[in-house]
C-alpha angles and dihedrals in degrees: 000000000000090000089051091050091052093046094051092042091052092050091052093047092049092045094059101041098165095050092042090052091051091049095046094044093048094048092044092054092046092049093046093053092042091051092050091049091047090051089052092047091048090050092050091049092049094060110120093356097113100075114113090217092041099126090051098047117098133180118223111235130189128218111206122192109188108150133019114333098313114121120200120200124211137176091215110108139180119274097242093051098093096051092045092053095059094039098048108026114064092196091063111090097182138351136193138193120212131185126225115275114269137172118252133176114250116194132188114171108309093342115098126170134169108231134175117248147148142223116238144173116251101266096068096104094043094054101039126048099243099135120214113226089194127022135025120290092212096057105023095101102031099098123073092230097045125119131187115203132188123249089251093055091044090055092048095047102034107013091238140052105232093085104131110153095021118128127243123188113221120208089344092282112071131049117217128188119228107245098166144014113211125203110256110278109257121243088243092068120095089195102075133177141146094207139008128214126195117262097245099083092046094050090047090060095039108050090163087075090072091072124084092218093066126074123201114129141049123252127204129187132201111208125210118258110280092012112151110236091201090059091049092047090053089053097048097039094100099021094122092050092047089058097039117028091194092067104080103151102058129090127175134211141171121254122192108260093214089061098041097088096054098031103044098131119095128185119196090343097310129104107262109172130278125174089351086077090062091046091054092043094054093043086058090047090053090052091046092053092051092047091050090051092046090051089059090058094045093048096049093044094052093041089056093044092108089064091051095043095088091050090051092048094053092046092052092048091054089052108270112160119229090243089057091053092046088051091050095051094042087048090056090051091048092049089052089048090051091052088050091048091054089055091046091050088057096042099047097064090044092052096038095083096055088040090055090048091051095047095036090232134130098222114168128190109241099218092169092055111095088206090067092056092042088053091052092049090046090051092052091045095050093043091049094048094045092046096044102036100083097040089047094050092043098048095041090055094062115118111240095212093058092042094053094042089052092236095115113129122184111229123233091251093074092049092047091049091052092048090047090055091052090050091048091048094052093042089058091047091049091050088058093044094049091044091051092048095051094042089050091051091050092051090048089049090053092047095050103032116122101249094191091254134064113247094176116108093009120131124196124208129176114244102223141140109017096346099089093057093040094041100120098052089042090052093048091052091049092052089056093049121100118259096024119114105174140357133202140142138226141187092240144016098283090227095050109042111168103173121097140162145185091209095109126117129186137167110284096014109161112246095238096043111129099174111166112223123199109226136192136180115229138173130222120308094022094132091045094047095049091039094233115168112253105211100181139000123006147288121263107288129215112244094027100113095189090063088083086077099029124100144211118212135191126235092261092054091050090049093049090050091048093239117149092179104026098168109102095017122127121257131179115204121184087342095308114120119215143128136269106250100174142031116203131191116259115270129181110269095184144001118332086244088083130052122250110277131210109275134199120192119201131186119253126161094205114065134148103225125067115207118202124180112202128203110261110269093013100084095115091052091048092050091053089052091048092050093049093049094042090056090047096050099031107025096164094064128071114238112257132167142162133204120247089229091057091049089052093050090050089065090061099040093117094051092046092049093047090049092051094047092047089049092054095045093046089055092049092046093053090044092054091045091051090048088060091044089052090053092049092047090050091050093046091050089052092049094049097043093114093046091050090050092052092047091051092049087052090053105265113161125234089247093055092049092049089049090049093054096040103046096072092054095043089051088060092049090051091053088050089054091053092051097042097046100072092039092051092046092053094045095049093041088059091047093051092053087077089070121075086202115041146147124263116249104241133196095241091065090064092041091052093048090047093049089048092052093045092047094050092045091048091050090049095050095039093066093062093035094054091044090054093043093052094050116115105260091220091057091043092055093044094047091048094055 
């Protein structure tokens, strides 16, 4: 019977080549996009899922409540937290503290490379599954001069990986002995590093980490088997306060490490999404694309049902059961789905490389994994059943007597159902188009918004090696070099300041005020170099000794402190009394997702980021000068820089990527929908050939015939616009709430998307309408006989 199904299905597919091609092409496109999206979703869901101890690993998080009722959640924790966890909580088997990833210079002989690494306490390799190919995981980080390097770094520095005991110079000042070589960190790990150093050198240089009131590292805990995380959370809730009675507004809790990558967003202390929202969104998009493609098949199959009615009637008369007919029609749909799947299997590997480039992933197709092939077969099976189910049920229900007598009349329900599918199809496409339009406008808004500083023609460079101690002569040489307009330095990227404090006192400060101030160390000419508007007062001035304890504040800081004329007023910062000497206009300190915060700038001669403003059009010349002087003042380090504009764009990489992907999928969705519309228009033109011939004989113009054939389809698109508009508005309104600074949703965005959909639909239908209208009426009437 199966053989018979396939044979009949193949004959029907071959008999209607044009409609079959439309079905196969639409389904193939839908499957290809859905497969690519599923690969991306699978990759996102696989991040941090490879650790053997995964279900028992937790990240320590902090809830901070500084002002009002708002609670902010951070993964930054105090330095003593990890040791206290293992010492005081019996349920904690091991714990580890790890610093943020930073670049350091690794030197072996005449080979020197800047690599990204971290400092860590000893239990790192016993908690996480980062296997050592050489060395012992228990002892690799126990000595103060140890270093664990990745296989990639070992190959670069030594040309091989069995290098235990060999020496590596770090930052041109300390020698470390290789105690372990770790397998390269997989792309599916959110915790990345090329080397790890023991915690001792870091803590020696950062004594502030010894205090419970300061946050600066991440802490992870491995719980014992069967330990109750709720019990542990109850024990560590007030751990910081128990160790420092002055800290009254901080609580801590454990969050599952396996969930941390996708669910990193917290609102008022509770998990509230993160990248998981994008994963869900694109899963829905993948389903939408498949549904739109399936609707094409269902519409064309039911529209052509009149041509299959006689076949159904004869089969029923000779004794065919309804189940047999259902099987036959579903079989045809599944055969079409299999053809489409074969095309998708070819297209996906071809498109995977540009898709990986776009998403900055390293997704690979696991051909050897049976699950991959089972997924493909499942996709074809589901697509075939969904596509073929309604046509099969509809056609198999026809009554043979009426069919053979020629008295069969299709009821209006079938037509309405088909029209409903077209409306649904275009409504989904419009949702994607409107979403893409609004997301694109928001990304443009972010790119072009006046941040309060000028990031154009600004170059960043890390002050490392000998540069911090030779900063002033280096700066003076830079100022004399061609192409350079101004030079300064700062403790952070000025558009990504992560340091904050409550240690600020001013005259009249309420006793219970816990305002959190963002703070940054700067050197001379910072305001001038970043082109920030100075509203009152002055910048820090060379030769003014008191400026070492003076401060510059932004408008928001002055407002929070209730100062109408802040310049000249007293301010105590971290116990140092001084005066406010300058008031600057607010500028964005971080992503536009968060509102501008109060900022205090303080003078510090030792910073880690060099800021250079170049003359417009002379950036290349300025970079050559910077490279020459960097090699002169800091010969051990390779010259490296980044543009402020690139750093800014990096903050919005996710939004830009999502916008690009949505743009592509919206285009494909509307293309598939139009493919179905094209098929329906072609079928309608065929059905009304005789009517068109008669109308032409009676004097109807080409325009009136095109209008006649087009209006029914355009009516459906207009209904789709009415349905999609409020849904799209609500969806995008919710998305925009994540941004403190955002565009307004305006009526013209919906009008533009609607016009676009109508225009594309009209173009699609017009081709068949004009072709039918231009046909010789004599031929039309003969062919329709």
